[in-house]
C-alpha positions in Angstrom: 28.2 105.7 88.0 30.6 107.2 90.5 31.3 103.7 91.9 32.2 102.5 88.4 34.8 105.4 88.0 36.4 104.5 91.4 36.5 100.8 90.4 38.1 101.7 87.1 40.7 103.8 88.9 41.5 100.9 91.2 41.9 98.5 88.2 44.2 101.0 86.5 46.3 101.5 89.7 46.6 97.7 90.2 47.6 97.2 86.6 50.3 99.9 86.8 51.7 98.3 90.0 51.7 94.8 88.5 53.3 96.0 85.2 56.0 97.9 87.1 56.9 94.9 89.2 56.9 92.6 86.1 59.1 95.0 84.2 61.6 95.2 87.2 61.7 91.4 87.2 62.3 91.1 83.5 65.1 93.7 83.7 66.9 91.6 86.4 66.8 88.3 84.6 70.0 87.4 82.8 68.7 86.5 79.3 72.2 86.3 77.8 73.5 83.3 79.7 74.1 80.3 77.5 75.2 76.8 77.9 78.3 75.7 76.0 76.5 73.0 74.1 73.9 75.4 72.9 76.5 77.8 71.5 78.0 75.0 69.3 76.7 74.4 65.8 77.9 70.8 65.9 76.0 68.3 68.0 78.3 67.5 71.0 77.2 63.8 70.9 78.4 63.5 67.3 81.9 64.9 67.6 84.2 62.4 66.0 87.5 64.3 66.1 89.0 67.1 68.2 92.1 69.1 67.4 93.8 71.4 69.9 96.6 73.9 69.5 98.1 75.8 72.4 99.3 79.5 72.2 102.6 79.9 70.5 102.4 76.4 68.9 101.6 75.7 65.3 101.1 71.9 65.8 97.7 70.5 66.6 97.2 67.5 68.9 94.4 65.3 67.6 92.1 62.8 69.2 89.2 60.6 68.0 88.8 59.0 71.4 85.1 59.6 72.5 86.0 59.5 76.2 88.6 62.2 75.8 86.3 64.3 73.6 83.5 64.0 76.2 86.0 65.0 79.0 86.7 68.1 77.0 83.0 68.9 76.4 82.2 68.3 80.1 84.9 70.7 81.2 83.7 73.5 78.9 80.1 72.7 79.8 80.9 73.2 83.5 81.3 76.9 82.8 78.6 79.6 82.4 78.9 81.8 79.3 77.5 85.2 78.6 77.3 86.5 75.1 79.2 89.7 74.4 77.0 92.2 72.7 78.1 93.2 69.3 80.8 90.5 69.3 83.5 93.0 70.1 85.4 92.2 73.3 87.2 95.1 74.9 90.6 93.4 74.8 92.1 90.2 73.6 95.5 88.7 74.1 97.8 88.2 71.1 97.9 84.5 71.5 95.2 81.9 72.2 94.4 78.2 72.1 92.6 76.9 69.0 90.2 74.0 69.1 88.4 72.3 66.2 85.5 70.0 66.7 84.5 67.8 63.8 81.1 66.3 63.6 79.4 64.2 60.9 78.5 67.1 58.6 79.7 70.2 60.5 82.9 71.6 62.0 83.0 74.0 64.9 85.9 76.0 66.3 86.8 77.6 69.6 89.4 80.3 70.3 90.1 80.3 74.0 91.5 83.6 75.6 91.1 82.7 79.3 87.9 84.4 80.4 86.7 85.1 76.8 85.9 82.4 74.2 85.1 82.7 70.6 82.7 79.9 69.7 81.6 79.6 66.1 82.1 83.3 65.3 80.4 84.6 68.5 82.3 85.9 71.6 81.4 84.8 75.1 82.6 85.8 78.5 83.1 83.0 80.9 81.0 84.2 83.9 82.7 84.2 87.3 85.5 81.8 86.1 88.1 81.3 83.4 89.2 78.5 81.1 92.2 77.2 82.9 95.4 77.0 80.8 96.5 74.0 82.9 93.5 72.1 81.8 94.3 72.8 78.1 98.0 72.0 78.5 97.2 68.7 80.3 94.5 67.8 77.7 96.9 68.6 74.9 99.6 66.4 76.5 97.0 63.6 77.0 96.0 63.5 73.3 99.5 64.1 71.8 
């Protein structure tokens, strides 16, 4: 009987050690990272039209060219995004780039603030990077 009690104590001790290690691992994993294409409601392969407006401009440049649309998607997909809890960023600039992505049955929008992006009503931080304004300006010029 005494041997069984010692065995049960060892099992309980090992269980506590394993659970503590597992909990520490789970707390370190970044569960909020998300790929750009997963944040979109429209299927990136079905985007037929893209409209882009730069900060301070009211005119949209539009393209239906699949190669240009894929270039845009690839650029945004090259970044890592982290969802902002509560969808309330601490600060936002007064001007931003607006992008509309038109699919077959759905439309998505992006509002680009540099290191923060609003994708379909949800805010994301661009992790360890920013969305370069030079890319957006060059892309805007290319589709004008």
